[in-house]
N, C-alpha and C positions, 0 to 999 in steps of 0.2 A: 444438383450436386453429384448424384450418382453417375449421371451421364458424363460429367466432367472427369470424375475419377476413372471411369472406364476408358475415356479418351486418353488419359495419361498413360494407363497400362498398355493400350494399343500402340501409342507412340514409342514407349519403352521397348516393347517387343519388336516393333519395326526397326528401331535402332539396333537391337540385338542382331536381327537378321542381316542388316548392312554390315555390322561389325564382324559377323561370322565370315564374311568374305575377305576381310582385311586382317585383323590382328587378334590372336588368341587372348592376349592380355586385355584388350579393350572388350572382347566378348565376355571375359570373366567379370569385368567391372559392370557391364550392362546387366549381366545375370544377377550380380549382387544387389545392384540398385533396384532391379525389378522385385527381388525378394523383400527389400525394405519397403518398397511401395505397397506390396501386398500386406505386409505387417501393419502398416499405417492404415490402410483401407479397412482391415479387419479390427482395428482398434487395439492392437497389441504392441507392447513395448518390451525391449530387451532388458533382462535383469541377470545378475550373477549372485551366487551365494556359495559359500564354502560349507560343505557338509562332510565332516570327518576328513578322510584323505582325498576327497574329490571336490573339484570346483564344478558346480552345476551352472549352466547357462540356460535360461528359459525365457519364453515370452509370456506375458500376462496382460490381461485387460478385461474390461466388462465389469458387471456387478450382478450380485445374486449368488445362488448356490454355485459352488465350484465344479467345473469339469476338468479332470486331469487327462490330457492326451498322451498316449504312450506309443511311440513310433516303432517301426519294424527295423530289421537288420540293415545296416548300411545307410539308413535314412537319418533324418534329423528333424528338428523342430519345424523347419520350413517345408518339409516334404508334404505336410498337410495342405499346402498351397491355399486355395480359396475356400476349402471346406469350413473353416471357422467363421466365414462371413455370415453375419446376421445372428450368430449365437451370442455375441458379446452384449447385445441389448438386453438379454434375459439371464445370462449366466456370467460368472467370473471364469475366464478361460486360463488355464495353466498348461503351457505347451513346452515341455523341457526337451533338451538334448539328453538322452540317457548317458550315463558315464560310459566312456569309450567311443562315443559318437559325437559328430558335430563339433561344437566348441567346448563341450565338457571335457573333463580331464581323462587322459589315458595313463593309467598307472601300471607299469610293466609287471610288478609283483602281485597285483590284484587279480582276483578271479572274476570272470564275467558270465558264469553260468546263471541260469534263471533264478535259482534260490538266492544267490548273492545279489543280483539286481533287484529282486523284490525287497530284500532287507535295505538296500540303498534307497529305493523309492520310498520306503516307509520313513526313513530318517529325513529324506528331503521334504516330504509333506509335513512332518513334525516341525522341521526347522522353519518353514515358511508359514506355520501357524494354521494348518488345515486339520480339523478334527474329523469331519465327515464330508464326503464329496462323491460325485459321479466319476466313473472311470470309463474311458474309451480307448481301446487298444487295437492295433492291427498287426497281423502276422506274428512275428516274434513278440511284438508289443502286446498282442492279444494273449499270448502265452503268459507273459509277465503279469498282465492285468488279471487274468482268471486265477492265477496262482495267488496273487495279492488278495483277491476277494475271498479266497478260501482260507488264507492265513490271517486276515484281519477283517472278518465279516462285519464287525460292528462299525467299521469306518466307511464302508462302501454303500452309498445310497442307491446306486444303480450301476450295472455293468453292461457295456456294449462291446462286442467282439466282432472284428471284421476279418474274415478269412484267417482265423487264428491257428497258430501252430500249437503243439502240446499233446496231441493224441495220435494214435495210429488209425488212420482212416481205413475203412473197409476196402477201398480201391486205392492203391498207391498212386500218387501224383506223377506227372511226367518228370518233374524235378527230382523226386525221390528215386524213381527208377534210374535216371541218369547217374545219380550218386551211387546207388547200390550196385549197378551193373557195370558202369564205366569209370567210377571214381570221379566224376565231374561235378564240381560244385560251382555253379555259375554265379553264386553270390560273391565269389572272389575273382571277378573279372579283371583283366588288365590289357585286353586287346579289343579292337573295334568289333571283331567277330564275336567275341564272348559277350560284349556289351549288347550287341544286336540279338544274340541268343537269349540273354536275360530278358530283354524287352518283350520277346515273343512268349516268354513264360509268364511275365507279369501282366500282360494286356491281351485281351481278346483281339483287339485291333490296335497294335502298337502305334503310338503317335509318331508323326514325322518330326525328327530332331535334326536341326542344322548340323552340318559337319563340324563347325567350330565349337558348337556347344558340346557335342560328343567328345571332341578333343579336350575341352576344358574339364568335363566330368571325369574323363580318363586320367587326366593329370592330377585331379584331386584324389581319385581312388588310389593312384600309385603312391601318393603320400601316406595313405593309411593302410596299404595292402598288408604289410607284415603284421600290424596290430589287429586288423580284422581277421587274419588267419589265426591269430592267437585266440580271439573271441570265439571263432567257430570251434576250435578245439575244446575250449572251456564249455561251450554249450553242449557239444556231443558227449563230453566226459560227464557232464552234470545230468544228462538224461533229456531226451527229446519227447518223452511221452508221460511226464510226471502228472499231468492233469487227470488222467483216467481214474486215479484213486482219490483225487482231491475235489472233483466237481461237485459231489454231493454236499460238501461243506459250504458251498456258496449259498448265502441266504438272500442276497439282493435280487430284485427283479432284473432280468437279464434279456438282452437282445442279441441274437446271433445273426449277423449279416454275412452273406457269402455270394461271391460271383459264381454263377452257374457253370462257367467255363474255366474255372481256376486251374492252372497247370502247376502251381507251386504247392498249394495245399488243397487236395481234392475235395469237392463239395460233399462227398460221402462222409467226411469228417463231421458234418452237421449232426449225424446220427448219434455220435458219442456225446456231443454237447447237449443235445436235446434230452437224451436219456439220463445224463448226469446232473443237469441243473434243473431242479424241480420247478422253479418259477421263471420259465423262459419262453420266449417266442422267437420265431425265425422269419427273416426276410431274405429270400433268394432273389438276387438281381440278375435278370436274364441278359444274355449276350454280353457277358462281362467277365473279366479275368480276376486277378488276385487283388486288384486295388480299386474296388468300387467307388471309394471316395474321390478318386481321380478320374476314372473312366466313366462312371455314371454318378456324378456328384448330386444331381438334382434328385434322383430316385433314392440315393443313399441318405441324403440329408432329410428328405421327407419321412423316410422310415424312422430315422433317429429322432426327429422332432416329435412325431406321433408317439413314439415310445416314451420320451421324456414327459410328455403331457398326460400319459396314461396313469391311472391310479396305482 
């Protein structure tokens, strides 16, 4: 059965490569079909729920204790790719689009700083009936997840942070230096060159991406560019290092995962998390950039599984 499913994905990706030579629209369709195939393979189904002034779109599946996945800036529920594979057999997986991203609502008059997103996340889990759960967040999502665990410690069974933002690292990252010295924020890309520069910051070894897929991703980003610019302003105005005083409030057992060669959030940031969270352990993923769950999924998932199974 698994071999057959893998064969389906290989065929879909092959079709995508062929489509990339021909039509952008067809490339987009193949890309979306592939995402749906991955959801199905991971045992996840799409759901919607209205929470206050935002409509949340999320994936859910599996059984057991719940794990809430919190994605990073500019990402969405499908950005976790194949990482949820195998977890739905033991856990109930909740994988949302954060408000402002993916298919969830974008409300022009709303604020999207970390504190506001934490409050929305709490209302979301209340609405879908979660009392206590595990939290897994990456990058900006790690910032939100750690802040949430400090704000609602009684609700978080465990906390896992992947290359999280939210502290001032001892050594500034490449991305932070670019922003402070040149005013460049590559999270707000809208050209092929900027896209490629972002990939070089996110990955130790950037994956090869067909030209038509890059064009499709750029088209999608152009649609959201103005709103993402607003979110960046809200995040900066709200504060980018709020965790430093909040980490000691986290009571849940915690796992800090970091790519050793991260150029977005420097690995020296681990020091702040280790000193701030009393009950924590660390897994450094060697030869890896900002997204270990994509670049080194086997090692990252092994570390997370071992952590979940620990007392």
